[in-house]
N, CA, C and O atoms as a CHARMM CRD file, in Angstrom:
* protein
*
  364
    1    1 MET  N     18.73900  49.90500 -30.99000 PROA 1      0.00000
    2    1 MET  CA    19.82200  49.44400 -30.09300 PROA 1      0.00000
    3    1 MET  C     21.15400  49.58900 -30.89100 PROA 1      0.00000
    4    1 MET  O     22.13800  50.05100 -30.31400 PROA 1      0.00000
    5    2 GLY  N     21.21700  49.22700 -32.14500 PROA 2      0.00000
    6    2 GLY  CA    22.47900  49.38700 -32.81000 PROA 2      0.00000
    7    2 GLY  C     23.53700  48.39300 -32.51300 PROA 2      0.00000
    8    2 GLY  O     23.29800  47.43600 -31.77700 PROA 2      0.00000
    9    3 PHE  N     24.68800  48.58100 -33.05100 PROA 3      0.00000
   10    3 PHE  CA    25.77400  47.62900 -32.93900 PROA 3      0.00000
   11    3 PHE  C     26.31700  47.72500 -31.52200 PROA 3      0.00000
   12    3 PHE  O     26.55300  48.83400 -31.04100 PROA 3      0.00000
   13    4 ASN  N     26.52700  46.58800 -30.82300 PROA 4      0.00000
   14    4 ASN  CA    27.12200  46.50400 -29.57400 PROA 4      0.00000
   15    4 ASN  C     28.07200  45.30000 -29.56400 PROA 4      0.00000
   16    4 ASN  O     27.62100  44.16400 -29.70900 PROA 4      0.00000
   17    5 PRO  N     29.36000  45.52800 -29.39700 PROA 5      0.00000
   18    5 PRO  CA    30.33700  44.42400 -29.56500 PROA 5      0.00000
   19    5 PRO  C     30.19600  43.28200 -28.58700 PROA 5      0.00000
   20    5 PRO  O     30.74400  42.20700 -28.82900 PROA 5      0.00000
   21    6 ARG  N     29.46700  43.47500 -27.46600 PROA 6      0.00000
   22    6 ARG  CA    29.29600  42.37400 -26.53600 PROA 6      0.00000
   23    6 ARG  C     28.50700  41.23000 -27.04400 PROA 6      0.00000
   24    6 ARG  O     28.67900  40.11700 -26.54800 PROA 6      0.00000
   25    7 TYR  N     27.60700  41.43500 -28.05000 PROA 7      0.00000
   26    7 TYR  CA    26.85300  40.36500 -28.71500 PROA 7      0.00000
   27    7 TYR  C     27.77100  39.41400 -29.50800 PROA 7      0.00000
   28    7 TYR  O     27.44900  38.23600 -29.65800 PROA 7      0.00000
   29    8 ARG  N     28.86800  39.89700 -29.99400 PROA 8      0.00000
   30    8 ARG  CA    29.82100  39.00500 -30.69800 PROA 8      0.00000
   31    8 ARG  C     30.41800  37.95000 -29.79000 PROA 8      0.00000
   32    8 ARG  O     30.93600  36.94600 -30.27900 PROA 8      0.00000
   33    9 MET  N     30.36100  38.14500 -28.49500 PROA 9      0.00000
   34    9 MET  CA    30.92600  37.21700 -27.54300 PROA 9      0.00000
   35    9 MET  C     29.79000  36.22800 -27.03300 PROA 9      0.00000
   36    9 MET  O     30.08000  35.26000 -26.33000 PROA 9      0.00000
   37   10 TRP  N     28.59300  36.48800 -27.38300 PROA 10     0.00000
   38   10 TRP  CA    27.54100  35.56800 -26.90400 PROA 10     0.00000
   39   10 TRP  C     27.59500  34.16900 -27.49700 PROA 10     0.00000
   40   10 TRP  O     27.90800  33.98500 -28.67400 PROA 10     0.00000
   41   11 THR  N     27.29800  33.22900 -26.69400 PROA 11     0.00000
   42   11 THR  CA    27.14400  31.82800 -27.13600 PROA 11     0.00000
   43   11 THR  C     25.77400  31.54900 -27.56800 PROA 11     0.00000
   44   11 THR  O     24.87700  32.37900 -27.42500 PROA 11     0.00000
   45   12 ARG  N     25.59200  30.36900 -28.10900 PROA 12     0.00000
   46   12 ARG  CA    24.26400  29.91600 -28.51200 PROA 12     0.00000
   47   12 ARG  C     23.28600  29.89400 -27.35000 PROA 12     0.00000
   48   12 ARG  O     22.10800  30.22200 -27.49300 PROA 12     0.00000
   49   13 GLU  N     23.80100  29.50100 -26.20800 PROA 13     0.00000
   50   13 GLU  CA    22.98200  29.47200 -24.91600 PROA 13     0.00000
   51   13 GLU  C     22.50900  30.85200 -24.57500 PROA 13     0.00000
   52   13 GLU  O     21.36500  31.04700 -24.16500 PROA 13     0.00000
   53   14 ASN  N     23.41100  31.83700 -24.74700 PROA 14     0.00000
   54   14 ASN  CA    22.99700  33.26100 -24.45500 PROA 14     0.00000
   55   14 ASN  C     21.83700  33.68000 -25.31400 PROA 14     0.00000
   56   14 ASN  O     20.89000  34.29500 -24.82200 PROA 14     0.00000
   57   15 TRP  N     21.89100  33.35100 -26.62800 PROA 15     0.00000
   58   15 TRP  CA    20.86300  33.73800 -27.57300 PROA 15     0.00000
   59   15 TRP  C     19.58000  32.94300 -27.24000 PROA 15     0.00000
   60   15 TRP  O     18.48100  33.48800 -27.34500 PROA 15     0.00000
   61   16 MET  N     19.70600  31.69900 -26.85300 PROA 16     0.00000
   62   16 MET  CA    18.55100  30.91200 -26.45000 PROA 16     0.00000
   63   16 MET  C     17.80300  31.56000 -25.30200 PROA 16     0.00000
   64   16 MET  O     16.57200  31.57500 -25.28900 PROA 16     0.00000
   65   17 GLY  N     18.57600  32.12200 -24.28800 PROA 17     0.00000
   66   17 GLY  CA    18.00200  32.77000 -23.19200 PROA 17     0.00000
   67   17 GLY  C     17.34800  34.07400 -23.55700 PROA 17     0.00000
   68   17 GLY  O     16.32300  34.44400 -22.98400 PROA 17     0.00000
   69   18 HSD  N     17.93700  34.78600 -24.52100 PROA 18     0.00000
   70   18 HSD  CA    17.50400  36.07100 -25.00200 PROA 18     0.00000
   71   18 HSD  C     16.11000  35.98700 -25.76500 PROA 18     0.00000
   72   18 HSD  O     15.27400  36.88200 -25.64700 PROA 18     0.00000
   73   19 ALA  N     15.91700  34.91500 -26.51800 PROA 19     0.00000
   74   19 ALA  CA    14.68600  34.68500 -27.31100 PROA 19     0.00000
   75   19 ALA  C     14.48300  33.14500 -27.30600 PROA 19     0.00000
   76   19 ALA  O     14.88200  32.48000 -28.26200 PROA 19     0.00000
   77   20 PRO  N     13.87300  32.57600 -26.24800 PROA 20     0.00000
   78   20 PRO  CA    13.73300  31.19700 -26.18800 PROA 20     0.00000
   79   20 PRO  C     12.55400  30.56100 -27.05500 PROA 20     0.00000
   80   20 PRO  O     12.56200  29.37200 -27.37700 PROA 20     0.00000
   81   21 THR  N     11.62100  31.37800 -27.37800 PROA 21     0.00000
   82   21 THR  CA    10.46300  30.88900 -28.16600 PROA 21     0.00000
   83   21 THR  C     10.34200  31.69300 -29.52700 PROA 21     0.00000
   84   21 THR  O     10.97800  32.72500 -29.73900 PROA 21     0.00000
   85   22 ILE  N      9.50600  31.14300 -30.38400 PROA 22     0.00000
   86   22 ILE  CA     9.27500  31.76200 -31.66700 PROA 22     0.00000
   87   22 ILE  C      8.54600  33.09000 -31.43800 PROA 22     0.00000
   88   22 ILE  O      8.77700  34.03800 -32.18900 PROA 22     0.00000
   89   23 TYR  N      7.71800  33.18800 -30.47500 PROA 23     0.00000
   90   23 TYR  CA     7.05300  34.45200 -30.19300 PROA 23     0.00000
   91   23 TYR  C      8.04900  35.54100 -29.73400 PROA 23     0.00000
   92   23 TYR  O      7.95000  36.70700 -30.11700 PROA 23     0.00000
   93   24 ASP  N      8.98300  35.11900 -28.92200 PROA 24     0.00000
   94   24 ASP  CA    10.01700  36.09500 -28.42300 PROA 24     0.00000
   95   24 ASP  C     10.85900  36.56700 -29.65900 PROA 24     0.00000
   96   24 ASP  O     11.19800  37.74700 -29.74600 PROA 24     0.00000
   97   25 MET  N     11.17800  35.69800 -30.56100 PROA 25     0.00000
   98   25 MET  CA    11.91200  36.09300 -31.81000 PROA 25     0.00000
   99   25 MET  C     11.07500  37.05300 -32.62000 PROA 25     0.00000
  100   25 MET  O     11.59600  38.06000 -33.09900 PROA 25     0.00000
  101   26 SER  N      9.82900  36.78600 -32.78700 PROA 26     0.00000
  102   26 SER  CA     8.90900  37.69700 -33.50500 PROA 26     0.00000
  103   26 SER  C      8.78300  39.00000 -32.81500 PROA 26     0.00000
  104   26 SER  O      8.84900  40.02800 -33.48800 PROA 26     0.00000
  105   27 ARG  N      8.60800  39.05300 -31.55000 PROA 27     0.00000
  106   27 ARG  CA     8.50300  40.25700 -30.78900 PROA 27     0.00000
  107   27 ARG  C      9.69300  41.14800 -30.85100 PROA 27     0.00000
  108   27 ARG  O      9.55800  42.37100 -30.86100 PROA 27     0.00000
  109   28 ARG  N     10.90900  40.54000 -30.89500 PROA 28     0.00000
  110   28 ARG  CA    12.14900  41.26100 -31.04100 PROA 28     0.00000
  111   28 ARG  C     12.47800  41.63600 -32.45600 PROA 28     0.00000
  112   28 ARG  O     13.51900  42.25800 -32.67000 PROA 28     0.00000
  113   29 GLY  N     11.63300  41.28900 -33.49200 PROA 29     0.00000
  114   29 GLY  CA    11.79600  41.66400 -34.82000 PROA 29     0.00000
  115   29 GLY  C     12.79900  40.76300 -35.61900 PROA 29     0.00000
  116   29 GLY  O     13.28000  41.15400 -36.68300 PROA 29     0.00000
  117   30 TRP  N     13.09000  39.58400 -35.08900 PROA 30     0.00000
  118   30 TRP  CA    14.00900  38.72900 -35.75200 PROA 30     0.00000
  119   30 TRP  C     13.42600  38.24300 -37.13800 PROA 30     0.00000
  120   30 TRP  O     12.22900  37.96100 -37.20400 PROA 30     0.00000
  121   31 SER  N     14.18500  38.14600 -38.16500 PROA 31     0.00000
  122   31 SER  CA    13.78300  37.48400 -39.39600 PROA 31     0.00000
  123   31 SER  C     14.48000  36.13700 -39.46600 PROA 31     0.00000
  124   31 SER  O     15.63800  35.97200 -39.08100 PROA 31     0.00000
  125   32 LEU  N     13.67500  35.13500 -40.00400 PROA 32     0.00000
  126   32 LEU  CA    14.18500  33.79900 -39.94500 PROA 32     0.00000
  127   32 LEU  C     14.27300  33.28700 -41.37800 PROA 32     0.00000
  128   32 LEU  O     13.38500  33.54900 -42.18900 PROA 32     0.00000
  129   33 THR  N     15.34900  32.55300 -41.69200 PROA 33     0.00000
  130   33 THR  CA    15.51100  31.86400 -42.98300 PROA 33     0.00000
  131   33 THR  C     15.77100  30.41800 -42.73100 PROA 33     0.00000
  132   33 THR  O     16.29900  30.05000 -41.68100 PROA 33     0.00000
  133   34 LEU  N     15.40300  29.57200 -43.69100 PROA 34     0.00000
  134   34 LEU  CA    15.61800  28.15100 -43.62500 PROA 34     0.00000
  135   34 LEU  C     16.74800  27.76300 -44.66200 PROA 34     0.00000
  136   34 LEU  O     16.71400  28.18200 -45.81900 PROA 34     0.00000
  137   35 HSD  N     17.70900  26.97400 -44.20600 PROA 35     0.00000
  138   35 HSD  CA    18.83000  26.58600 -45.12800 PROA 35     0.00000
  139   35 HSD  C     18.98000  25.03600 -45.01100 PROA 35     0.00000
  140   35 HSD  O     18.98100  24.42300 -43.94400 PROA 35     0.00000
  141   36 CYS  N     19.10200  24.51200 -46.19600 PROA 36     0.00000
  142   36 CYS  CA    19.32100  23.05200 -46.31700 PROA 36     0.00000
  143   36 CYS  C     20.83500  22.78700 -46.18000 PROA 36     0.00000
  144   36 CYS  O     21.65400  23.50600 -46.75100 PROA 36     0.00000
  145   37 ASN  N     21.18300  21.75200 -45.42000 PROA 37     0.00000
  146   37 ASN  CA    22.59000  21.38700 -45.20000 PROA 37     0.00000
  147   37 ASN  C     23.17100  20.56900 -46.38500 PROA 37     0.00000
  148   37 ASN  O     24.38200  20.37400 -46.49300 PROA 37     0.00000
  149   38 ARG  N     22.28500  20.11400 -47.24000 PROA 38     0.00000
  150   38 ARG  CA    22.72900  19.27400 -48.34600 PROA 38     0.00000
  151   38 ARG  C     22.69200  19.95600 -49.69300 PROA 38     0.00000
  152   38 ARG  O     23.72800  20.02900 -50.35300 PROA 38     0.00000
  153   39 CYS  N     21.56900  20.45200 -50.13100 PROA 39     0.00000
  154   39 CYS  CA    21.49000  21.08100 -51.48200 PROA 39     0.00000
  155   39 CYS  C     21.64400  22.63600 -51.42100 PROA 39     0.00000
  156   39 CYS  O     21.60500  23.31700 -52.44600 PROA 39     0.00000
  157   40 ARG  N     21.80700  23.12400 -50.27800 PROA 40     0.00000
  158   40 ARG  CA    21.98700  24.55200 -49.97600 PROA 40     0.00000
  159   40 ARG  C     20.81500  25.49100 -50.44200 PROA 40     0.00000
  160   40 ARG  O     20.97200  26.68600 -50.69300 PROA 40     0.00000
  161   41 PHE  N     19.61600  24.81200 -50.53100 PROA 41     0.00000
  162   41 PHE  CA    18.35600  25.52300 -50.78100 PROA 41     0.00000
  163   41 PHE  C     18.15500  26.44800 -49.54500 PROA 41     0.00000
  164   41 PHE  O     18.42400  26.06400 -48.40700 PROA 41     0.00000
  165   42 ALA  N     17.66700  27.68900 -49.82800 PROA 42     0.00000
  166   42 ALA  CA    17.39200  28.58700 -48.74200 PROA 42     0.00000
  167   42 ALA  C     16.05600  29.33200 -49.01200 PROA 42     0.00000
  168   42 ALA  O     15.74000  29.57400 -50.17600 PROA 42     0.00000
  169   43 THR  N     15.29500  29.68600 -48.02200 PROA 43     0.00000
  170   43 THR  CA    14.03100  30.39200 -48.18900 PROA 43     0.00000
  171   43 THR  C     13.72900  31.13200 -46.87100 PROA 43     0.00000
  172   43 THR  O     14.26100  30.80200 -45.81100 PROA 43     0.00000
  173   44 ASN  N     12.87100  32.12700 -46.98400 PROA 44     0.00000
  174   44 ASN  CA    12.43400  32.82900 -45.81500 PROA 44     0.00000
  175   44 ASN  C     11.37100  32.01100 -45.02900 PROA 44     0.00000
  176   44 ASN  O     10.58400  31.27400 -45.62200 PROA 44     0.00000
  177   45 ALA  N     11.37000  32.15400 -43.74300 PROA 45     0.00000
  178   45 ALA  CA    10.40900  31.46500 -42.84500 PROA 45     0.00000
  179   45 ALA  C      9.36100  32.46400 -42.51400 PROA 45     0.00000
  180   45 ALA  O      9.66400  33.61300 -42.19500 PROA 45     0.00000
  181   46 ASP  N      8.05600  32.02100 -42.58900 PROA 46     0.00000
  182   46 ASP  CA     6.98100  32.87000 -42.18900 PROA 46     0.00000
  183   46 ASP  C      6.75900  32.74700 -40.65500 PROA 46     0.00000
  184   46 ASP  O      6.16100  31.76500 -40.21600 PROA 46     0.00000
  185   47 VAL  N      7.20700  33.67800 -39.86500 PROA 47     0.00000
  186   47 VAL  CA     7.23600  33.51500 -38.39900 PROA 47     0.00000
  187   47 VAL  C      5.75500  33.41800 -37.91700 PROA 47     0.00000
  188   47 VAL  O      5.41300  32.56700 -37.09600 PROA 47     0.00000
  189   48 ASP  N      4.86700  34.34400 -38.47200 PROA 48     0.00000
  190   48 ASP  CA     3.51700  34.36600 -38.10400 PROA 48     0.00000
  191   48 ASP  C      2.79600  33.03100 -38.34400 PROA 48     0.00000
  192   48 ASP  O      2.00000  32.59500 -37.51200 PROA 48     0.00000
  193   49 LYS  N      3.08300  32.37600 -39.50300 PROA 49     0.00000
  194   49 LYS  CA     2.56700  31.07000 -39.79700 PROA 49     0.00000
  195   49 LYS  C      3.00200  30.06900 -38.76900 PROA 49     0.00000
  196   49 LYS  O      2.18300  29.28900 -38.28300 PROA 49     0.00000
  197   50 ILE  N      4.24100  30.06600 -38.43000 PROA 50     0.00000
  198   50 ILE  CA     4.82700  29.15600 -37.47500 PROA 50     0.00000
  199   50 ILE  C      4.11300  29.30400 -36.11200 PROA 50     0.00000
  200   50 ILE  O      3.80000  28.31400 -35.45000 PROA 50     0.00000
  201   51 ILE  N      3.86700  30.55900 -35.71900 PROA 51     0.00000
  202   51 ILE  CA     3.20100  30.85000 -34.46900 PROA 51     0.00000
  203   51 ILE  C      1.78700  30.26700 -34.50100 PROA 51     0.00000
  204   51 ILE  O      1.33700  29.63400 -33.54600 PROA 51     0.00000
  205   52 ARG  N      1.06300  30.50600 -35.67800 PROA 52     0.00000
  206   52 ARG  CA    -0.29200  29.93800 -35.76600 PROA 52     0.00000
  207   52 ARG  C     -0.36500  28.44000 -35.62900 PROA 52     0.00000
  208   52 ARG  O     -1.26200  27.89200 -34.98700 PROA 52     0.00000
  209   53 LEU  N      0.65800  27.75100 -36.28500 PROA 53     0.00000
  210   53 LEU  CA     0.66900  26.32100 -36.38400 PROA 53     0.00000
  211   53 LEU  C      1.11900  25.70200 -35.15800 PROA 53     0.00000
  212   53 LEU  O      0.49800  24.73000 -34.72700 PROA 53     0.00000
  213   54 LYS  N      2.21600  26.19400 -34.49400 PROA 54     0.00000
  214   54 LYS  CA     2.89500  25.54400 -33.39200 PROA 54     0.00000
  215   54 LYS  C      2.57700  26.20200 -32.06200 PROA 54     0.00000
  216   54 LYS  O      2.75600  25.57600 -31.01700 PROA 54     0.00000
  217   55 GLY  N      2.12200  27.41700 -32.06500 PROA 55     0.00000
  218   55 GLY  CA     1.78400  28.13800 -30.84100 PROA 55     0.00000
  219   55 GLY  C      2.91800  29.05200 -30.43900 PROA 55     0.00000
  220   55 GLY  O      4.04600  28.88300 -30.90300 PROA 55     0.00000
  221   56 ARG  N      2.63300  30.02800 -29.57400 PROA 56     0.00000
  222   56 ARG  CA     3.58000  31.05100 -29.15300 PROA 56     0.00000
  223   56 ARG  C      4.73500  30.49200 -28.31200 PROA 56     0.00000
  224   56 ARG  O      5.81000  31.09100 -28.25900 PROA 56     0.00000
  225   57 SER  N      4.52400  29.39400 -27.68200 PROA 57     0.00000
  226   57 SER  CA     5.56800  28.83700 -26.73800 PROA 57     0.00000
  227   57 SER  C      6.46100  27.84800 -27.53000 PROA 57     0.00000
  228   57 SER  O      7.37400  27.28700 -26.92500 PROA 57     0.00000
  229   58 TYR  N      6.26100  27.60500 -28.81400 PROA 58     0.00000
  230   58 TYR  CA     7.18100  26.76500 -29.60100 PROA 58     0.00000
  231   58 TYR  C      8.60300  27.26400 -29.67700 PROA 58     0.00000
  232   58 TYR  O      8.85800  28.43400 -29.96400 PROA 58     0.00000
  233   59 SER  N      9.55200  26.33300 -29.40900 PROA 59     0.00000
  234   59 SER  CA    10.94900  26.73400 -29.47000 PROA 59     0.00000
  235   59 SER  C     11.62900  26.04000 -30.59300 PROA 59     0.00000
  236   59 SER  O     11.70800  24.81200 -30.56300 PROA 59     0.00000
  237   60 PRO  N     12.14800  26.74700 -31.62500 PROA 60     0.00000
  238   60 PRO  CA    12.68400  26.12900 -32.77300 PROA 60     0.00000
  239   60 PRO  C     14.23800  25.77300 -32.50700 PROA 60     0.00000
  240   60 PRO  O     14.87100  25.17200 -33.37500 PROA 60     0.00000
  241   61 TRP  N     14.79600  26.13000 -31.37200 PROA 61     0.00000
  242   61 TRP  CA    16.15800  25.86100 -31.09700 PROA 61     0.00000
  243   61 TRP  C     16.50700  24.38900 -31.18900 PROA 61     0.00000
  244   61 TRP  O     15.89600  23.57800 -30.49300 PROA 61     0.00000
  245   62 GLY  N     17.47000  24.01300 -32.02500 PROA 62     0.00000
  246   62 GLY  CA    17.94600  22.64900 -32.17100 PROA 62     0.00000
  247   62 GLY  C     17.04100  21.79700 -32.98500 PROA 62     0.00000
  248   62 GLY  O     17.23400  20.58100 -32.98500 PROA 62     0.00000
  249   63 ARG  N     16.06300  22.31900 -33.68500 PROA 63     0.00000
  250   63 ARG  CA    15.10700  21.54500 -34.48300 PROA 63     0.00000
  251   63 ARG  C     15.51900  21.64400 -35.96500 PROA 63     0.00000
  252   63 ARG  O     16.23400  22.56500 -36.36100 PROA 63     0.00000
  253   64 SER  N     15.04100  20.65400 -36.79000 PROA 64     0.00000
  254   64 SER  CA    15.19700  20.72800 -38.16500 PROA 64     0.00000
  255   64 SER  C     13.96900  20.17300 -38.86600 PROA 64     0.00000
  256   64 SER  O     13.07800  19.59900 -38.24000 PROA 64     0.00000
  257   65 ALA  N     13.94500  20.35000 -40.14100 PROA 65     0.00000
  258   65 ALA  CA    12.78200  19.82100 -40.97800 PROA 65     0.00000
  259   65 ALA  C     13.32900  19.28100 -42.29000 PROA 65     0.00000
  260   65 ALA  O     14.40100  19.69100 -42.73500 PROA 65     0.00000
  261   66 LYS  N     12.59600  18.36600 -42.90700 PROA 66     0.00000
  262   66 LYS  CA    12.98100  17.78300 -44.13000 PROA 66     0.00000
  263   66 LYS  C     12.92000  18.88400 -45.19000 PROA 66     0.00000
  264   66 LYS  O     12.02400  19.72900 -45.20000 PROA 66     0.00000
  265   67 CYS  N     13.94000  18.83500 -46.10500 PROA 67     0.00000
  266   67 CYS  CA    14.10100  19.76000 -47.20800 PROA 67     0.00000
  267   67 CYS  C     12.95300  19.51700 -48.23600 PROA 67     0.00000
  268   67 CYS  O     12.66200  18.37600 -48.59400 PROA 67     0.00000
  269   68 PRO  N     12.34300  20.56900 -48.67500 PROA 68     0.00000
  270   68 PRO  CA    11.23600  20.38900 -49.69200 PROA 68     0.00000
  271   68 PRO  C     11.70400  20.20400 -51.08900 PROA 68     0.00000
  272   68 PRO  O     10.89500  19.89600 -51.96400 PROA 68     0.00000
  273   69 ALA  N     13.06600  20.38800 -51.36700 PROA 69     0.00000
  274   69 ALA  CA    13.54900  20.21000 -52.76200 PROA 69     0.00000
  275   69 ALA  C     13.41000  18.79200 -53.24100 PROA 69     0.00000
  276   69 ALA  O     13.58900  17.85000 -52.46900 PROA 69     0.00000
  277   70 LEU  N     13.09500  18.63000 -54.49500 PROA 70     0.00000
  278   70 LEU  CA    12.97900  17.31100 -55.05300 PROA 70     0.00000
  279   70 LEU  C     14.26000  16.47900 -54.96400 PROA 70     0.00000
  280   70 LEU  O     15.32800  16.97200 -55.32500 PROA 70     0.00000
  281   71 HSD  N     14.18200  15.23600 -54.49500 PROA 71     0.00000
  282   71 HSD  CA    15.35800  14.31400 -54.42700 PROA 71     0.00000
  283   71 HSD  C     16.51200  14.79800 -53.54700 PROA 71     0.00000
  284   71 HSD  O     17.66800  14.44200 -53.77400 PROA 71     0.00000
  285   72 CYS  N     16.20800  15.55700 -52.60900 PROA 72     0.00000
  286   72 CYS  CA    17.25200  16.11400 -51.74300 PROA 72     0.00000
  287   72 CYS  C     17.53600  15.21800 -50.56600 PROA 72     0.00000
  288   72 CYS  O     18.62500  14.65200 -50.47500 PROA 72     0.00000
  289   73 GLY  N     16.59600  15.07300 -49.66700 PROA 73     0.00000
  290   73 GLY  CA    16.80200  14.25700 -48.45200 PROA 73     0.00000
  291   73 GLY  C     17.56000  14.99100 -47.33600 PROA 73     0.00000
  292   73 GLY  O     17.83900  14.40300 -46.29000 PROA 73     0.00000
  293   74 GLY  N     17.90200  16.29800 -47.55600 PROA 74     0.00000
  294   74 GLY  CA    18.67000  16.99000 -46.52500 PROA 74     0.00000
  295   74 GLY  C     17.74500  17.51500 -45.44500 PROA 74     0.00000
  296   74 GLY  O     16.53500  17.29500 -45.49600 PROA 74     0.00000
  297   75 ARG  N     18.28600  18.17800 -44.50900 PROA 75     0.00000
  298   75 ARG  CA    17.50500  18.77600 -43.39900 PROA 75     0.00000
  299   75 ARG  C     17.70400  20.34900 -43.45100 PROA 75     0.00000
  300   75 ARG  O     18.79100  20.87500 -43.68800 PROA 75     0.00000
  301   76 MET  N     16.48500  21.06300 -43.19200 PROA 76     0.00000
  302   76 MET  CA    16.47700  22.43900 -43.15100 PROA 76     0.00000
  303   76 MET  C     16.69800  22.93900 -41.74300 PROA 76     0.00000
  304   76 MET  O     16.02300  22.48000 -40.82100 PROA 76     0.00000
  305   77 ARG  N     17.63200  23.87700 -41.54200 PROA 77     0.00000
  306   77 ARG  CA    17.88400  24.44200 -40.21900 PROA 77     0.00000
  307   77 ARG  C     17.59100  25.93700 -40.33100 PROA 77     0.00000
  308   77 ARG  O     17.78200  26.57000 -41.36900 PROA 77     0.00000
  309   78 LEU  N     17.12300  26.45600 -39.21200 PROA 78     0.00000
  310   78 LEU  CA    16.84000  27.88700 -39.07500 PROA 78     0.00000
  311   78 LEU  C     18.05000  28.72800 -38.87100 PROA 78     0.00000
  312   78 LEU  O     18.95300  28.29800 -38.15300 PROA 78     0.00000
  313   79 ARG  N     18.14700  29.95700 -39.47500 PROA 79     0.00000
  314   79 ARG  CA    19.06100  30.92800 -39.20500 PROA 79     0.00000
  315   79 ARG  C     18.33100  32.24100 -38.96800 PROA 79     0.00000
  316   79 ARG  O     17.51100  32.66200 -39.78300 PROA 79     0.00000
  317   80 ALA  N     18.63500  32.88600 -37.84400 PROA 80     0.00000
  318   80 ALA  CA    17.89100  34.09800 -37.42400 PROA 80     0.00000
  319   80 ALA  C     18.83200  35.30000 -37.62600 PROA 80     0.00000
  320   80 ALA  O     20.04800  35.21200 -37.45900 PROA 80     0.00000
  321   81 TYR  N     18.19300  36.43500 -37.99700 PROA 81     0.00000
  322   81 TYR  CA    18.90000  37.67500 -37.99400 PROA 81     0.00000
  323   81 TYR  C     18.19300  38.54200 -36.96300 PROA 81     0.00000
  324   81 TYR  O     16.98700  38.78100 -37.01000 PROA 81     0.00000
  325   82 ALA  N     19.04000  39.00800 -36.00800 PROA 82     0.00000
  326   82 ALA  CA    18.52900  39.90400 -34.92400 PROA 82     0.00000
  327   82 ALA  C     18.98600  41.32900 -35.32400 PROA 82     0.00000
  328   82 ALA  O     20.17100  41.66400 -35.30800 PROA 82     0.00000
  329   83 PRO  N     17.95400  42.15400 -35.68700 PROA 83     0.00000
  330   83 PRO  CA    18.27800  43.52800 -36.16800 PROA 83     0.00000
  331   83 PRO  C     18.86000  44.42400 -35.09100 PROA 83     0.00000
  332   83 PRO  O     19.74500  45.23100 -35.37500 PROA 83     0.00000
  333   84 GLY  N     18.38800  44.30100 -33.87300 PROA 84     0.00000
  334   84 GLY  CA    18.86800  45.21500 -32.77200 PROA 84     0.00000
  335   84 GLY  C     20.42400  45.03200 -32.57600 PROA 84     0.00000
  336   84 GLY  O     21.17900  45.99800 -32.67900 PROA 84     0.00000
  337   85 PRO  N     20.84700  43.84600 -32.30700 PROA 85     0.00000
  338   85 PRO  CA    22.26400  43.64400 -32.10600 PROA 85     0.00000
  339   85 PRO  C     23.02900  43.45700 -33.43500 PROA 85     0.00000
  340   85 PRO  O     24.25600  43.36600 -33.43200 PROA 85     0.00000
  341   86 ASN  N     22.27300  43.39800 -34.61300 PROA 86     0.00000
  342   86 ASN  CA    22.88000  43.29600 -35.91000 PROA 86     0.00000
  343   86 ASN  C     23.70500  41.96800 -35.96000 PROA 86     0.00000
  344   86 ASN  O     24.86100  42.00200 -36.38200 PROA 86     0.00000
  345   87 GLU  N     23.14300  40.81300 -35.54300 PROA 87     0.00000
  346   87 GLU  CA    23.83100  39.56300 -35.54000 PROA 87     0.00000
  347   87 GLU  C     23.02100  38.49000 -36.17100 PROA 87     0.00000
  348   87 GLU  O     21.79200  38.49400 -36.09600 PROA 87     0.00000
  349   88 THR  N     23.71300  37.55000 -36.80700 PROA 88     0.00000
  350   88 THR  CA    23.03300  36.31900 -37.44100 PROA 88     0.00000
  351   88 THR  C     23.33400  35.15700 -36.51900 PROA 88     0.00000
  352   88 THR  O     24.47900  34.95400 -36.11500 PROA 88     0.00000
  353   89 ILE  N     22.29200  34.38500 -36.18400 PROA 89     0.00000
  354   89 ILE  CA    22.42100  33.28800 -35.19400 PROA 89     0.00000
  355   89 ILE  C     21.94000  31.97200 -35.88900 PROA 89     0.00000
  356   89 ILE  O     20.85800  31.93300 -36.47600 PROA 89     0.00000
  357   90 ASP  N     22.71700  30.97200 -35.81200 PROA 90     0.00000
  358   90 ASP  CA    22.31900  29.65100 -36.24500 PROA 90     0.00000
  359   90 ASP  C     21.46700  28.99300 -35.12500 PROA 90     0.00000
  360   90 ASP  O     21.96300  28.79200 -34.01600 PROA 90     0.00000
  361   91 ILE  N     20.22000  28.66600 -35.40900 PROA 91     0.00000
  362   91 ILE  CA    19.35600  28.15100 -34.42900 PROA 91     0.00000
  363   91 ILE  C     19.39700  26.73500 -34.35900 PROA 91     0.00000
  364   91 ILE  O     18.69300  26.13700 -33.54600 PROA 91     0.00000
């Protein structure tokens, strides 16, 4: 698909409609990373593992998880990279 300037104008709701579930994100080739809002710890997310554990219809939009870093207490949020439109999206 390559770079298309119209994606720069998309809102979070547009992206949610484009890939509403974890399976849709996987099917579109999105890569996901987890980022802590407190200690800034970041790691790659295993999309296939999430699908196995939560199911194909699981929607990560607006969700967070406890940070695994010792003594942190922050929350991990997903950030997606969509290779087709070449955009990074905060989930």
